[in-house]
C-alpha positions in Angstrom: 3.2 -41.6 -2.3 4.2 -38.1 -3.3 4.5 -35.6 -1.0 2.5 -32.3 -2.1 3.4 -28.1 -0.5 1.4 -25.7 -1.5 2.2 -22.3 -1.7 -0.1 -19.2 -0.3 -0.1 -16.1 1.4 0.5 -15.2 4.7 -2.6 -13.3 5.3 -5.6 -14.8 7.8 -7.9 -14.7 4.7 -5.5 -16.7 2.3 -4.2 -19.5 4.5 -8.2 -19.9 5.4 -9.0 -20.1 1.8 -5.9 -22.8 1.4 -6.7 -24.7 4.5 -10.2 -25.2 2.7 -8.2 -26.5 -0.2 -7.3 -29.0 1.5 -10.3 -30.0 3.5 -11.8 -30.5 0.4 -9.0 -32.4 -1.6 -8.9 -34.5 2.0 -12.6 -35.1 2.1 -12.4 -36.6 -1.8 -10.3 -39.7 -0.8 -6.5 -37.4 -1.5 -4.0 -39.5 1.0 -0.7 -37.4 -0.3 0.6 -36.0 2.9 0.2 -31.7 2.1 2.0 -29.5 3.3 1.4 -25.1 3.3 4.5 -22.8 2.8 4.0 -19.4 3.4 4.5 -17.3 1.0 5.0 -13.3 1.5 4.3 -11.1 -1.9 4.8 -8.1 -3.2 1.7 -6.8 -2.5 1.9 -7.5 1.1 4.7 -5.9 1.4 3.9 -2.9 -0.1 0.9 -1.7 1.7 1.2 2.2 0.6 0.6 2.2 -3.0 -3.5 2.4 -3.8 -5.0 -1.3 -5.5 -6.4 1.1 -8.2 -2.9 2.2 -9.3 -1.4 -1.2 -9.7 -4.6 -3.4 -11.4 -4.4 -6.9 -12.1 -0.5 -7.2 -12.5 0.4 -9.8 -10.5 1.2 -8.2 -7.4 -0.3 -10.7 -5.4 0.3 -13.9 -6.9 4.2 -13.0 -8.7 5.8 -14.4 -5.7 3.8 -17.9 -5.7 3.9 -18.4 -9.2 8.1 -17.8 -8.9 7.5 -20.5 -6.4 5.7 -22.5 -8.4 8.7 -22.6 -11.3 11.4 -22.9 -8.8 9.5 -26.2 -7.9 9.7 -25.2 -4.7 5.7 -25.8 -4.2 2.9 -28.0 -6.2 0.2 -25.5 -6.2 -0.7 -22.3 -5.1 -4.5 -21.4 -3.7 -5.2 -18.2 -5.1 -8.7 -15.4 -5.3 -9.0 -15.9 -8.6 -10.0 -12.2 -9.4 -5.9 -11.1 -7.4 -4.7 -13.4 -10.9 -3.7 -11.1 -14.2 -6.3 -11.7 -17.4 -3.1 -13.7 -18.5 -1.2 -16.6 -16.8 2.5 -17.0 -18.5 1.9 -20.4 -20.2 4.3 -22.3 -17.8 1.8 -22.6 -15.6 -2.6 -23.6 -15.6 -5.6 -23.7 -13.5 -6.5 -27.0 -13.0 -9.3 -26.0 -10.5 -11.8 -23.7 -10.0 -13.8 -24.8 -7.1 -17.4 -23.9 -5.7 -17.7 -20.5 -6.1 -18.5 -18.2 -2.4 -20.9 -15.2 -2.4 -19.9 -12.7 -5.7 -21.5 -9.6 -4.1 -19.9 -6.5 -2.7 -20.3 -5.8 1.1 -21.1 -2.5 2.6 -20.1 -2.5 6.5 -20.9 0.9 8.4 -19.8 2.4 11.4 -22.7 1.4 14.2 -24.7 -0.4 11.2 -25.2 3.1 9.9 -26.7 2.1 6.2 -25.2 3.8 3.1 -29.1 5.7 2.6 -28.0 7.1 6.3 -24.6 8.4 5.3 -24.2 12.6 5.5 -22.6 14.9 2.9 -19.2 14.2 2.9 -18.9 10.9 4.7 -16.3 8.6 3.9 -16.1 5.5 2.8 -12.9 3.1 2.0 -11.8 1.1 -1.1 -9.1 -0.4 -2.4 -10.7 -0.9 -5.9 -11.8 2.2 -8.7 -14.9 -0.1 -9.5 -16.5 0.1 -6.2 -14.9 3.8 -5.9 -17.1 4.5 -9.0 -19.7 3.1 -8.1 -20.4 4.4 -4.7 -20.2 7.9 -5.7 -22.5 7.1 -9.5 -25.2 6.3 -6.5 -24.2 8.7 -4.1 -22.1 11.8 -4.9 -22.3 13.1 -1.4 -20.1 10.9 -0.3 -16.4 10.8 -0.2 -14.4 7.6 -1.4 -10.5 7.2 0.1 -8.0 3.7 -0.4 -7.8 2.0 2.3 -5.4 -1.0 2.8 -4.7 -4.2 4.6 -6.0 -7.7 6.2 -9.9 -7.5 6.2 -9.1 -7.8 10.1 -7.0 -4.5 9.4 -9.4 -2.5 7.3 -12.4 -3.5 10.1 -9.9 -2.3 12.6 -9.5 1.4 10.9 -13.4 1.5 10.5 -13.5 0.2 14.0 -11.1 3.7 15.0 -13.6 5.7 12.8 -11.6 6.5 10.3 -13.9 5.5 7.8 -17.5 5.8 7.7 -18.0 2.9 6.2 -15.4 0.5 3.6 -16.8 -1.7 1.0 -15.2 -5.3 1.1 -15.7 -8.8 -0.3 -18.3 -10.9 0.8 -17.2 -14.2 0.2 -14.0 -12.9 2.1 -16.0 -12.7 5.7 -17.5 -15.7 5.2 -14.9 -17.5 5.0 -13.7 -16.3 8.2 -16.7 -16.4 9.9 -17.2 -12.6 9.6 -20.7 -12.1 7.8 -22.1 -11.0 10.9 -20.6 -6.9 10.8 -21.6 -7.2 7.1 -24.8 -3.7 7.1 -26.1 -4.3 3.4 -25.0 -7.1 0.5 -24.9 -4.7 -2.2 -27.0 -6.1 -5.6 -25.4 -6.5 -9.1 -27.3 -5.1 -11.1 -25.7 -1.6 -9.3 -22.2 -3.0 -7.7 -21.2 -6.0 -10.8 -18.1 -7.1 -8.8 -14.7 -7.8 -10.1 -13.9 -10.4 -12.7 -13.1 -13.9 -10.8 -15.2 -12.4 -7.3 -15.1 -15.4 -4.7 -14.1 -18.2 -6.9 -10.9 -19.3 -5.9 -7.6 -20.5 -8.2 -5.8 -22.9 -7.8 -3.1 -23.0 -10.2 0.3 -25.5 -10.9 2.7 -26.4 -13.2 1.2 -26.8 -17.3 3.5 -30.1 -17.1 2.5 -31.5 -13.8 0.0 -33.6 -15.3 0.2 -35.3 -11.8 -1.1 -32.7 -9.8 -3.3 -31.2 -12.2 -5.5 -34.7 -12.4 -5.2 -34.3 -7.9 -6.6 -31.2 -8.6 -9.3 -31.4 -11.2 -11.4 -34.0 -8.6 -12.4 -30.1 -6.8 -13.1 -28.6 -9.9 -16.9 -27.3 -10.1 -17.3 -26.6 -14.0 -20.2 -24.2 -13.5 -17.6 -21.7 -11.3 -14.8 -22.6 -14.4 -17.8 -21.8 -17.2 -18.5 -18.7 -15.4 -15.0 -17.2 -14.5 -13.9 -18.5 -17.8 -16.9 -16.4 -19.4 -15.8 -13.0 -17.0 -12.5 -13.2 -17.9 -13.0 -13.4 -21.8 -15.0 -10.7 -21.4 -11.9 -8.0 -19.5 -9.3 -9.6 -21.1 -10.9 -7.8 -24.6 -11.4 -4.8 -23.2 -9.2 -4.0 -20.5 -5.8 -6.6 -20.3 -4.3 -4.4 -17.4 -7.5 -5.1 -15.8 -7.0 -0.8 -14.0 -10.4 0.3 -14.9 -13.1 0.5 -13.4 -14.8 -2.7 -14.6 -17.1 -5.3 -13.2 -18.2 -8.4 -14.4 -20.3 -11.5 -13.1 -21.6 -14.5 -14.7 -24.6 -17.1 -13.8 -24.5 -20.2 -14.8 -27.8 -22.0 -15.1 -28.1 -25.2 -17.0 -26.9 -24.6 -20.1 -27.9 -20.8 -20.2 -25.6 -18.0 -18.9 -26.2 -15.3 -17.7 -23.6 -12.3 -18.1 -24.1 -8.9 -15.7 -21.0 -5.9 -17.0 -20.1 -2.3 -16.5 -17.8 0.1 -17.2 -17.6 3.5 -15.2 -15.8 6.9 -15.1 -13.7 7.0 -12.1 -15.7 9.9 -10.6 -18.5 7.7 -11.4 -20.7 10.2 -13.4 -20.8 7.6 -16.4 -21.7 3.5 -15.8 -22.4 2.0 -18.8 -24.5 -1.5 -17.9 -25.2 -4.4 -19.9 -26.9 -8.1 -19.2 -26.0 -10.5 -21.7 -27.3 -14.3 -22.2 -26.6 -17.0 -23.8 -25.9 -20.7 -24.3 -22.0 -20.4 -24.6 -19.1 -18.3 -23.5 -18.5 -16.4 -26.6 -21.7 -15.0 -27.8 -22.5 -13.9 -24.0 -19.4 -12.1 -24.4 -19.2 -10.2 -27.9 -22.9 -9.3 -27.2 -21.8 -7.8 -24.1 -18.7 -5.8 -25.9 -21.1 -5.2 -28.8 -23.2 -3.2 -26.7 -20.7 -1.7 -24.2 -18.2 -0.2 -27.1 -22.0 1.0 -29.1 -21.8 3.4 -25.9 -18.4 4.4 -25.9 -16.9 1.6 -23.1 -13.2 2.3 -25.1 -13.0 5.5 -24.6 -14.0 5.6 -20.7 -11.8 2.9 -20.2 -8.5 4.8 -22.0 -10.2 8.1 -19.7 -9.8 5.9 -16.0 -6.6 4.7 -16.8 -4.6 8.1 -17.8 -6.8 10.0 -14.8 -5.7 6.8 -12.7 -1.4 6.5 -14.5 -1.8 10.6 -13.4 -2.8 10.3 -9.7 
């Protein structure tokens, strides 16, 4: 029986997610010996660059894909939102397991809610999208970029470097830290990143044995949802740098797609909710309405502003 090696980043969250995937495979009867290979990625090594300047350029996935290409590992577990919008043809997403909570969470120092923040309070985030959404609703606060693993960011908050921070609910839940959340941010105002809350299990496109093995933990609704979100952003911003949000909910045959495009300063936020029975239908509906509102101009201006920071 084939021995399987799975690759993961070294962070506590990444390892927790990988162990969960292995547990799901074992629960479904997979008896192969599975070992974990820990891989340091460029994004983990370089904590000096704001993620909003890097965008979806694979800083958390390139080193894992190199290990796949060299056959050092058989598959890799990613937070789907960390993957580039488009994969190289030699790789494929073999499974998208059941999705965790897709929302953003606000964690206030001393549990202070957003509505009670004073003038010039500082919110920490690594995302241009989150920064723009916060500025749109709370123009009196400031945002400042923050990097590091979840526990490191919480420590910076505790030490008083920020008045609050924004993190993904999914990561906090997976780490057993849901109790630190001050507010769950509504998707209508804080449309999440493409793929947020979902895992992507990536392997080599020609490895039929691994593809078949991983298929048992694929969730069809989660897969359809993230395919919808990725199809949307692929046509607006392949670099995934601008403040764009997209979340698809799948219920039966119906897909509901929440979308947003914002200026960097949050003064302009375009939103649209599309609903239909096919991926192409809802994506084209959302794109048409957002483009009519000037989304492409906003995106280009945002990318130029980020590049010049």
